[in-house]
C-alpha positions, 0 to 999 in steps of 0.5 A: 805472828809478826816478829821473832820470839825472844825465847831461845830454841831447843838447840840454840847455842849459848853466847857465853860458854863459861856463864852457861856451864856455871849457870847449869852447875848452880841450878843443881840443888838436889843431893842425889847422885844425878845432881852430882854427875854430868853427862858426857857423850863420845862417838865410838865405832860400833865395834868399839862400843861392842867391846866395851859392852862385852867387857862391862858384862864380863866384869859384872858392872855397867858400862857407865860404872866401868868408864867412870872408874877408868876415867877416874884412874886416868884423870885423878883428883889433884888438889891444885885443880880449880875445876874439880874443887868447885 
């Protein structure tokens, strides 16, 4: 091979973050739950992860559902917020 491929690599960073986020949202055309969610990754200590999992188990819910509820309470939907209406 003589020359670099113009194809972006798996871990390459986008040049324009705003355009990259909007393009991702626009490409979703399904109506199932997966199409209406976005993945969020956070780093927590193993001890905190354990406490979160135990609390979810004791409440009879999944960790994801418990954290979605917590985040929704902490960050309620406000009509004046542009990002949440789009």
